[in-house]
C-alpha positions as protocol buffer text, in pm:
chain_id: "A"
residue {
  index: 1
  type: MET
  ca { x: 1257 y: 497 z: -1807 }
}
residue {
  index: 2
  type: THR
  ca { x: 1261 y: 686 z: -1502 }
}
residue {
  index: 3
  type: GLU
  ca { x: 1066 y: 957 z: -1448 }
}
residue {
  index: 4
  type: GLU
  ca { x: 1205 y: 1220 z: -1244 }
}
residue {
  index: 5
  type: PHE
  ca { x: 1119 y: 1595 z: -1090 }
}
residue {
  index: 6
  type: THR
  ca { x: 1248 y: 1816 z: -888 }
}
residue {
  index: 7
  type: ASN
  ca { x: 964 y: 1983 z: -613 }
}
residue {
  index: 8
  type: THR
  ca { x: 1046 y: 2316 z: -762 }
}
residue {
  index: 9
  type: LYS
  ca { x: 943 y: 2189 z: -1161 }
}
residue {
  index: 10
  type: ILE
  ca { x: 590 y: 2048 z: -1053 }
}
residue {
  index: 11
  type: GLY
  ca { x: 575 y: 2295 z: -746 }
}
residue {
  index: 12
  type: TYR
  ca { x: 379 y: 2264 z: -441 }
}
residue {
  index: 13
  type: PHE
  ca { x: 77 y: 2060 z: -471 }
}
residue {
  index: 14
  type: GLY
  ca { x: 217 y: 1858 z: -700 }
}
residue {
  index: 15
  type: ALA
  ca { x: 542 y: 1741 z: -433 }
}
residue {
  index: 16
  type: SER
  ca { x: 341 y: 1730 z: -143 }
}
residue {
  index: 17
  type: ARG
  ca { x: 128 y: 1443 z: -251 }
}
residue {
  index: 18
  type: THR
  ca { x: 354 y: 1238 z: -335 }
}
residue {
  index: 19
  type: PRO
  ca { x: 404 y: 980 z: -74 }
}
residue {
  index: 20
  type: TRP
  ca { x: 711 y: 1095 z: 56 }
}
residue {
  index: 21
  type: PHE
  ca { x: 662 y: 1381 z: 160 }
}
residue {
  index: 22
  type: SER
  ca { x: 341 y: 1209 z: 299 }
}
residue {
  index: 23
  type: LEU
  ca { x: 593 y: 997 z: 487 }
}
residue {
  index: 24
  type: LEU
  ca { x: 832 y: 1335 z: 540 }
}
residue {
  index: 25
  type: PHE
  ca { x: 494 y: 1536 z: 692 }
}
residue {
  index: 26
  type: ILE
  ca { x: 357 y: 1220 z: 876 }
}
residue {
  index: 27
  type: LEU
  ca { x: 662 y: 1117 z: 1005 }
}
residue {
  index: 28
  type: PRO
  ca { x: 673 y: 1371 z: 1372 }
}
residue {
  index: 29
  type: PHE
  ca { x: 313 y: 1291 z: 1476 }
}
residue {
  index: 30
  type: LEU
  ca { x: 393 y: 896 z: 1424 }
}
residue {
  index: 31
  type: LEU
  ca { x: 713 y: 876 z: 1652 }
}
residue {
  index: 32
  type: CYS
  ca { x: 479 y: 1084 z: 1864 }
}
residue {
  index: 33
  type: TYR
  ca { x: 213 y: 869 z: 1873 }
}
residue {
  index: 34
  type: GLU
  ca { x: 410 y: 575 z: 1872 }
}
residue {
  index: 35
  type: ILE
  ca { x: 671 y: 638 z: 2194 }
}
residue {
  index: 36
  type: GLY
  ca { x: 370 y: 774 z: 2416 }
}
residue {
  index: 37
  type: ARG
  ca { x: 227 y: 475 z: 2350 }
}
residue {
  index: 38
  type: ALA
  ca { x: 536 y: 291 z: 2485 }
}
residue {
  index: 39
  type: ILE
  ca { x: 567 y: 442 z: 2766 }
}
residue {
  index: 40
  type: THR
  ca { x: 170 y: 566 z: 2835 }
}
residue {
  index: 41
  type: PRO
  ca { x: -79 y: 251 z: 2897 }
}
residue {
  index: 42
  type: ASP
  ca { x: -347 y: 407 z: 2825 }
}
residue {
  index: 43
  type: ILE
  ca { x: -304 y: 535 z: 2480 }
}
residue {
  index: 44
  type: ALA
  ca { x: -280 y: 125 z: 2475 }
}
residue {
  index: 45
  type: ALA
  ca { x: -575 y: 24 z: 2642 }
}
residue {
  index: 46
  type: ARG
  ca { x: -783 y: 283 z: 2472 }
}
residue {
  index: 47
  type: GLY
  ca { x: -807 y: 52 z: 2084 }
}
residue {
  index: 48
  type: GLY
  ca { x: -881 y: 156 z: 1812 }
}
residue {
  index: 49
  type: VAL
  ca { x: -795 y: 90 z: 1424 }
}
residue {
  index: 50
  type: ASP
  ca { x: -438 y: 115 z: 1502 }
}
residue {
  index: 51
  type: GLU
  ca { x: -487 y: -166 z: 1743 }
}
residue {
  index: 52
  type: TRP
  ca { x: -699 y: -445 z: 1499 }
}
residue {
  index: 53
  type: LEU
  ca { x: -403 y: -340 z: 1234 }
}
residue {
  index: 54
  type: ARG
  ca { x: -162 y: -442 z: 1496 }
}
residue {
  index: 55
  type: SER
  ca { x: -327 y: -750 z: 1593 }
}
residue {
  index: 56
  type: VAL
  ca { x: -268 y: -911 z: 1242 }
}
residue {
  index: 57
  type: PRO
  ca { x: 86 y: -993 z: 1314 }
}
residue {
  index: 58
  type: PHE
  ca { x: -1 y: -1157 z: 1552 }
}
residue {
  index: 59
  type: TYR
  ca { x: -201 y: -1407 z: 1343 }
}
residue {
  index: 60
  type: ILE
  ca { x: 67 y: -1428 z: 1158 }
}
residue {
  index: 61
  type: GLY
  ca { x: 359 y: -1537 z: 1444 }
}
residue {
  index: 62
  type: LEU
  ca { x: 495 y: -1187 z: 1465 }
}
residue {
  index: 63
  type: GLY
  ca { x: 419 y: -1051 z: 1782 }
}
residue {
  index: 64
  type: TYR
  ca { x: 602 y: -742 z: 1769 }
}
residue {
  index: 65
  type: SER
  ca { x: 364 y: -430 z: 1775 }
}
residue {
  index: 66
  type: TYR
  ca { x: 642 y: -171 z: 1678 }
}
residue {
  index: 67
  type: LEU
  ca { x: 560 y: -382 z: 1265 }
}
residue {
  index: 68
  type: LEU
  ca { x: 276 y: -135 z: 1221 }
}
residue {
  index: 69
  type: PRO
  ca { x: 484 y: 190 z: 1257 }
}
residue {
  index: 70
  type: LEU
  ca { x: 739 y: -3 z: 1030 }
}
residue {
  index: 71
  type: LEU
  ca { x: 512 y: -142 z: 787 }
}
residue {
  index: 72
  type: THR
  ca { x: 380 y: 213 z: 737 }
}
residue {
  index: 73
  type: ILE
  ca { x: 666 y: 342 z: 652 }
}
residue {
  index: 74
  type: GLY
  ca { x: 766 y: 70 z: 421 }
}
residue {
  index: 75
  type: LEU
  ca { x: 454 y: 111 z: 214 }
}
residue {
  index: 76
  type: LEU
  ca { x: 459 y: 453 z: 156 }
}
residue {
  index: 77
  type: LEU
  ca { x: 829 y: 431 z: 92 }
}
residue {
  index: 78
  type: GLY
  ca { x: 773 y: 135 z: -111 }
}
residue {
  index: 79
  type: TRP
  ca { x: 437 y: 304 z: -315 }
}
residue {
  index: 80
  type: HIS
  ca { x: 662 y: 643 z: -366 }
}
residue {
  index: 81
  type: TYR
  ca { x: 959 y: 389 z: -549 }
}
residue {
  index: 82
  type: THR
  ca { x: 680 y: 252 z: -793 }
}
residue {
  index: 83
  type: LEU
  ca { x: 592 y: 572 z: -915 }
}
residue {
  index: 84
  type: ARG
  ca { x: 1023 y: 656 z: -992 }
}
residue {
  index: 85
  type: LYS
  ca { x: 1029 y: 958 z: -842 }
}
residue {
  index: 86
  type: SER
  ca { x: 1303 y: 1183 z: -702 }
}
residue {
  index: 87
  type: TRP
  ca { x: 1350 y: 1129 z: -336 }
}
residue {
  index: 88
  type: LYS
  ca { x: 1513 y: 1516 z: -355 }
}
residue {
  index: 89
  type: ILE
  ca { x: 1384 y: 1755 z: -141 }
}
residue {
  index: 90
  type: ARG
  ca { x: 1518 y: 2080 z: -220 }
}
residue {
  index: 91
  type: SER
  ca { x: 1247 y: 2308 z: -84 }
}
residue {
  index: 92
  type: TRP
  ca { x: 1148 y: 2175 z: 325 }
}
residue {
  index: 93
  type: HIS
  ca { x: 861 y: 2471 z: 310 }
}
residue {
  index: 94
  type: TYR
  ca { x: 691 y: 2277 z: 141 }
}
residue {
  index: 95
  type: LEU
  ca { x: 603 y: 2076 z: 501 }
}
residue {
  index: 96
  type: LEU
  ca { x: 492 y: 2396 z: 674 }
}
residue {
  index: 97
  type: TRP
  ca { x: 290 y: 2468 z: 347 }
}
residue {
  index: 98
  type: MET
  ca { x: 94 y: 2109 z: 407 }
}
residue {
  index: 99
  type: LEU
  ca { x: 64 y: 2209 z: 819 }
}
residue {
  index: 100
  type: GLY
  ca { x: -134 y: 2497 z: 733 }
}
residue {
  index: 101
  type: GLU
  ca { x: -347 y: 2364 z: 456 }
}
residue {
  index: 102
  type: VAL
  ca { x: -451 y: 2100 z: 647 }
}
residue {
  index: 103
  type: ILE
  ca { x: -553 y: 2288 z: 963 }
}
residue {
  index: 104
  type: VAL
  ca { x: -790 y: 2499 z: 659 }
}
residue {
  index: 105
  type: TYR
  ca { x: -995 y: 2163 z: 549 }
}
residue {
  index: 106
  type: SER
  ca { x: -992 y: 2042 z: 913 }
}
residue {
  index: 107
  type: PHE
  ca { x: -1165 y: 2355 z: 1040 }
}
residue {
  index: 108
  type: LEU
  ca { x: -1385 y: 2408 z: 763 }
}
residue {
  index: 109
  type: LEU
  ca { x: -1480 y: 2024 z: 876 }
}
residue {
  index: 110
  type: TRP
  ca { x: -1514 y: 2064 z: 1287 }
}
residue {
  index: 111
  type: SER
  ca { x: -1720 y: 2397 z: 1169 }
}
residue {
  index: 112
  type: SER
  ca { x: -1985 y: 2169 z: 945 }
}
residue {
  index: 113
  type: TRP
  ca { x: -2023 y: 2010 z: 1229 }
}
residue {
  index: 114
  type: GLN
  ca { x: -2066 y: 2279 z: 1483 }
}
residue {
  index: 115
  type: ILE
  ca { x: -2335 y: 2385 z: 1290 }
}
residue {
  index: 116
  type: LEU
  ca { x: -2465 y: 2022 z: 1258 }
}
residue {
  index: 117
  type: GLU
  ca { x: -2478 y: 2020 z: 1587 }
}
residue {
  index: 118
  type: SER
  ca { x: -2710 y: 2321 z: 1592 }
}
residue {
  index: 119
  type: VAL
  ca { x: -2899 y: 2276 z: 1379 }
}
residue {
  index: 120
  type: LEU
  ca { x: -3012 y: 2002 z: 1561 }
}
residue {
  index: 121
  type: GLN
  ca { x: -3051 y: 2168 z: 1874 }
}
residue {
  index: 122
  type: ASN
  ca { x: -2755 y: 1949 z: 2033 }
}
residue {
  index: 123
  type: ALA
  ca { x: -2960 y: 1608 z: 1984 }
}
residue {
  index: 124
  type: VAL
  ca { x: -2640 y: 1457 z: 1889 }
}
residue {
  index: 125
  type: LYS
  ca { x: -2449 y: 1309 z: 2130 }
}
residue {
  index: 126
  type: ASN
  ca { x: -2069 y: 1378 z: 2126 }
}
residue {
  index: 127
  type: LEU
  ca { x: -1814 y: 1268 z: 1978 }
}
residue {
  index: 128
  type: GLN
  ca { x: -1453 y: 1330 z: 2193 }
}
residue {
  index: 129
  type: ALA
  ca { x: -1568 y: 1334 z: 2556 }
}
residue {
  index: 130
  type: PRO
  ca { x: -1458 y: 1648 z: 2737 }
}
residue {
  index: 131
  type: PRO
  ca { x: -1057 y: 1749 z: 2843 }
}
residue {
  index: 132
  type: GLY
  ca { x: -926 y: 1667 z: 3138 }
}
residue {
  index: 133
  type: SER
  ca { x: -668 y: 1741 z: 3342 }
}
residue {
  index: 134
  type: ILE
  ca { x: -344 y: 1857 z: 3186 }
}
residue {
  index: 135
  type: GLY
  ca { x: -179 y: 1474 z: 3154 }
}
residue {
  index: 136
  type: GLU
  ca { x: -549 y: 1334 z: 3013 }
}
residue {
  index: 137
  type: THR
  ca { x: -540 y: 1647 z: 2720 }
}
residue {
  index: 138
  type: THR
  ca { x: -207 y: 1555 z: 2700 }
}
residue {
  index: 139
  type: VAL
  ca { x: -262 y: 1171 z: 2619 }
}
residue {
  index: 140
  type: SER
  ca { x: -556 y: 1273 z: 2468 }
}
residue {
  index: 141
  type: ILE
  ca { x: -396 y: 1454 z: 2179 }
}
residue {
  index: 142
  type: ILE
  ca { x: -161 y: 1165 z: 2168 }
}
residue {
  index: 143
  type: GLN
  ca { x: -366 y: 950 z: 2059 }
}
residue {
  index: 144
  type: THR
  ca { x: -555 y: 1162 z: 1776 }
}
residue {
  index: 145
  type: PHE
  ca { x: -263 y: 1118 z: 1660 }
}
residue {
  index: 146
  type: GLY
  ca { x: -247 y: 757 z: 1620 }
}
residue {
  index: 147
  type: THR
  ca { x: -623 y: 743 z: 1502 }
}
residue {
  index: 148
  type: GLY
  ca { x: -549 y: 1037 z: 1230 }
}
residue {
  index: 149
  type: ILE
  ca { x: -278 y: 799 z: 1120 }
}
residue {
  index: 150
  type: TYR
  ca { x: -384 y: 455 z: 1159 }
}
residue {
  index: 151
  type: GLU
  ca { x: -733 y: 495 z: 1026 }
}
residue {
  index: 152
  type: GLU
  ca { x: -636 y: 694 z: 761 }
}
residue {
  index: 153
  type: LEU
  ca { x: -375 y: 409 z: 651 }
}
residue {
  index: 154
  type: LEU
  ca { x: -667 y: 115 z: 689 }
}
residue {
  index: 155
  type: PHE
  ca { x: -994 y: 341 z: 541 }
}
residue {
  index: 156
  type: ARG
  ca { x: -852 y: 592 z: 253 }
}
residue {
  index: 157
  type: LEU
  ca { x: -489 y: 426 z: 176 }
}
residue {
  index: 158
  type: LEU
  ca { x: -578 y: 6 z: 167 }
}
residue {
  index: 159
  type: LEU
  ca { x: -970 y: 45 z: 168 }
}
residue {
  index: 160
  type: LEU
  ca { x: -1052 y: 308 z: -71 }
}
residue {
  index: 161
  type: SER
  ca { x: -742 y: 191 z: -281 }
}
residue {
  index: 162
  type: GLY
  ca { x: -846 y: -152 z: -260 }
}
residue {
  index: 163
  type: ILE
  ca { x: -1209 y: -105 z: -379 }
}
residue {
  index: 164
  type: TYR
  ca { x: -1115 y: 133 z: -648 }
}
residue {
  index: 165
  type: LEU
  ca { x: -858 y: -93 z: -820 }
}
residue {
  index: 166
  type: THR
  ca { x: -1031 y: -391 z: -796 }
}
residue {
  index: 167
  type: LEU
  ca { x: -1332 y: -252 z: -959 }
}
residue {
  index: 168
  type: ARG
  ca { x: -1093 y: -99 z: -1213 }
}
residue {
  index: 169
  type: ARG
  ca { x: -957 y: -482 z: -1264 }
}
residue {
  index: 170
  type: TRP
  ca { x: -1210 y: -684 z: -1295 }
}
residue {
  index: 171
  type: THR
  ca { x: -1523 y: -474 z: -1407 }
}
residue {
  index: 172
  type: ASN
  ca { x: -1618 y: -246 z: -1722 }
}
residue {
  index: 173
  type: MET
  ca { x: -1746 y: 44 z: -1570 }
}
residue {
  index: 174
  type: LYS
  ca { x: -1657 y: 471 z: -1597 }
}
residue {
  index: 175
  type: GLU
  ca { x: -1354 y: 588 z: -1443 }
}
residue {
  index: 176
  type: ILE
  ca { x: -1608 y: 816 z: -1226 }
}
residue {
  index: 177
  type: SER
  ca { x: -1813 y: 576 z: -1128 }
}
residue {
  index: 178
  type: ILE
  ca { x: -1565 y: 357 z: -980 }
}
residue {
  index: 179
  type: VAL
  ca { x: -1422 y: 674 z: -849 }
}
residue {
  index: 180
  type: VAL
  ca { x: -1782 y: 775 z: -677 }
}
residue {
  index: 181
  type: ILE
  ca { x: -1778 y: 410 z: -567 }
}
residue {
  index: 182
  type: ALA
  ca { x: -1521 y: 334 z: -359 }
}
residue {
  index: 183
  type: ILE
  ca { x: -1528 y: 669 z: -186 }
}
residue {
  index: 184
  type: LEU
  ca { x: -1867 y: 610 z: -70 }
}
residue {
  index: 185
  type: GLY
  ca { x: -1763 y: 257 z: 9 }
}
residue {
  index: 186
  type: SER
  ca { x: -1495 y: 358 z: 179 }
}
residue {
  index: 187
  type: ALA
  ca { x: -1680 y: 610 z: 369 }
}
residue {
  index: 188
  type: PHE
  ca { x: -1919 y: 359 z: 500 }
}
residue {
  index: 189
  type: LEU
  ca { x: -1689 y: 137 z: 600 }
}
residue {
  index: 190
  type: PHE
  ca { x: -1531 y: 404 z: 848 }
}
residue {
  index: 191
  type: SER
  ca { x: -1861 y: 522 z: 1002 }
}
residue {
  index: 192
  type: LEU
  ca { x: -1949 y: 188 z: 991 }
}
residue {
  index: 193
  type: ALA
  ca { x: -1574 y: 127 z: 1226 }
}
residue {
  index: 194
  type: HIS
  ca { x: -1683 y: 353 z: 1506 }
}
residue {
  index: 195
  type: TYR
  ca { x: -1963 y: 139 z: 1584 }
}
residue {
  index: 196
  type: ILE
  ca { x: -1824 y: -238 z: 1593 }
}
residue {
  index: 197
  type: PRO
  ca { x: -1642 y: -154 z: 1960 }
}
residue {
  index: 198
  type: ASN
  ca { x: -1918 y: -105 z: 2116 }
}
residue {
  index: 199
  type: GLY
  ca { x: -2221 y: -396 z: 1921 }
}
residue {
  index: 200
  type: PHE
  ca { x: -2349 y: -110 z: 1823 }
}
residue {
  index: 201
  type: SER
  ca { x: -2517 y: 16 z: 2137 }
}
residue {
  index: 202
  type: ASN
  ca { x: -2392 y: 368 z: 2100 }
}
residue {
  index: 203
  type: PHE
  ca { x: -2521 y: 393 z: 1733 }
}
residue {
  index: 204
  type: ASN
  ca { x: -2653 y: 699 z: 1708 }
}
residue {
  index: 205
  type: LEU
  ca { x: -2812 y: 790 z: 1364 }
}
residue {
  index: 206
  type: VAL
  ca { x: -2734 y: 1115 z: 1294 }
}
residue {
  index: 207
  type: GLU
  ca { x: -2415 y: 1098 z: 1433 }
}
residue {
  index: 208
  type: ALA
  ca { x: -2372 y: 818 z: 1151 }
}
residue {
  index: 209
  type: LEU
  ca { x: -2442 y: 1006 z: 912 }
}
residue {
  index: 210
  type: PHE
  ca { x: -2152 y: 1300 z: 996 }
}
residue {
  index: 211
  type: LEU
  ca { x: -1901 y: 1014 z: 1035 }
}
residue {
  index: 212
  type: PHE
  ca { x: -2033 y: 909 z: 701 }
}
residue {
  index: 213
  type: PHE
  ca { x: -2024 y: 1271 z: 490 }
}
residue {
  index: 214
  type: LEU
  ca { x: -1647 y: 1278 z: 691 }
}
residue {
  index: 215
  type: GLY
  ca { x: -1539 y: 988 z: 553 }
}
residue {
  index: 216
  type: VAL
  ca { x: -1592 y: 1134 z: 159 }
}
residue {
  index: 217
  type: CYS
  ca { x: -1470 y: 1475 z: 220 }
}
residue {
  index: 218
  type: CYS
  ca { x: -1136 y: 1241 z: 379 }
}
residue {
  index: 219
  type: ALA
  ca { x: -1128 y: 1048 z: 77 }
}
residue {
  index: 220
  type: VAL
  ca { x: -1234 y: 1307 z: -184 }
}
residue {
  index: 221
  type: ILE
  ca { x: -925 y: 1519 z: 14 }
}
residue {
  index: 222
  type: PHE
  ca { x: -686 y: 1185 z: 12 }
}
residue {
  index: 223
  type: ARG
  ca { x: -755 y: 1127 z: -390 }
}
residue {
  index: 224
  type: ILE
  ca { x: -689 y: 1476 z: -452 }
}
residue {
  index: 225
  type: ARG
  ca { x: -447 y: 1575 z: -226 }
}
residue {
  index: 226
  type: GLY
  ca { x: -278 y: 1243 z: -85 }
}
residue {
  index: 227
  type: PHE
  ca { x: -240 y: 1081 z: 285 }
}
residue {
  index: 228
  type: GLY
  ca { x: 45 y: 1360 z: 424 }
}
residue {
  index: 229
  type: ILE
  ca { x: -247 y: 1543 z: 365 }
}
residue {
  index: 230
  type: VAL
  ca { x: -555 y: 1339 z: 472 }
}
residue {
  index: 231
  type: ALA
  ca { x: -383 y: 1211 z: 773 }
}
residue {
  index: 232
  type: GLY
  ca { x: -303 y: 1550 z: 889 }
}
residue {
  index: 233
  type: THR
  ca { x: -652 y: 1695 z: 800 }
}
residue {
  index: 234
  type: HIS
  ca { x: -730 y: 1409 z: 1048 }
}
residue {
  index: 235
  type: ILE
  ca { x: -539 y: 1518 z: 1301 }
}
residue {
  index: 236
  type: ALA
  ca { x: -646 y: 1858 z: 1314 }
}
residue {
  index: 237
  type: TYR
  ca { x: -1029 y: 1778 z: 1224 }
}
residue {
  index: 238
  type: ASN
  ca { x: -975 y: 1528 z: 1605 }
}
residue {
  index: 239
  type: ILE
  ca { x: -815 y: 1824 z: 1818 }
}
residue {
  index: 240
  type: PHE
  ca { x: -1068 y: 2076 z: 1686 }
}
residue {
  index: 241
  type: ALA
  ca { x: -1336 y: 1789 z: 1811 }
}
residue {
  index: 242
  type: LEU
  ca { x: -1158 y: 1719 z: 2110 }
}
residue {
  index: 243
  type: PHE
  ca { x: -1111 y: 2120 z: 2274 }
}
residue {
  index: 244
  type: SER
  ca { x: -1420 y: 2231 z: 2148 }
}
residue {
  index: 245
  type: ARG
  ca { x: -1656 y: 2039 z: 2406 }
}
């Protein structure tokens, strides 16, 4: 029997963690990034996880860069459909609440990074380059939209969920053990991926440990609050980091 709900019945925390609300929340950021990428070559030239994901269709003979955002949207829509949840939206203001929630989470993560830098007397390399001109800063902000959405798509929605489902299907481990392994495994891969493009020439142990910590935090947020909240948190954290340099 199809499970139905109304936003007023399940409340903010229930509605905001659904794939449907996640899509509605990230869609403006996704469109802004993809449009910016199409008209600003500098954004596409910076590469990143989205370029890895975008290259997959080329390997199977589908040379269309816009397939990635379409697949992202389709994945969230399909996920919501399989949950048999209602598509009705009765509380649009929940999207504003989601924005407030991600600002709180991202500020806490940014504050933890500031404390770590202070303790280590600025021995850690900067994660973000200082903003330059207004044009350069705008490009950097748009870049954070794609980084937040596609890194969370890969490392949380796909890898974390994949590890979890694989262990649950093929092992007899306890649920808590499966969750912990999935969180730690995806966080390790998240940290590692930041050094692969440069062949680990920019590797910094303390920075890598913080990235691992950031990956764990994002994984926990994803598990508890859903994809939209964690993608928004990642975007907002990167913007905090951008303007703090």
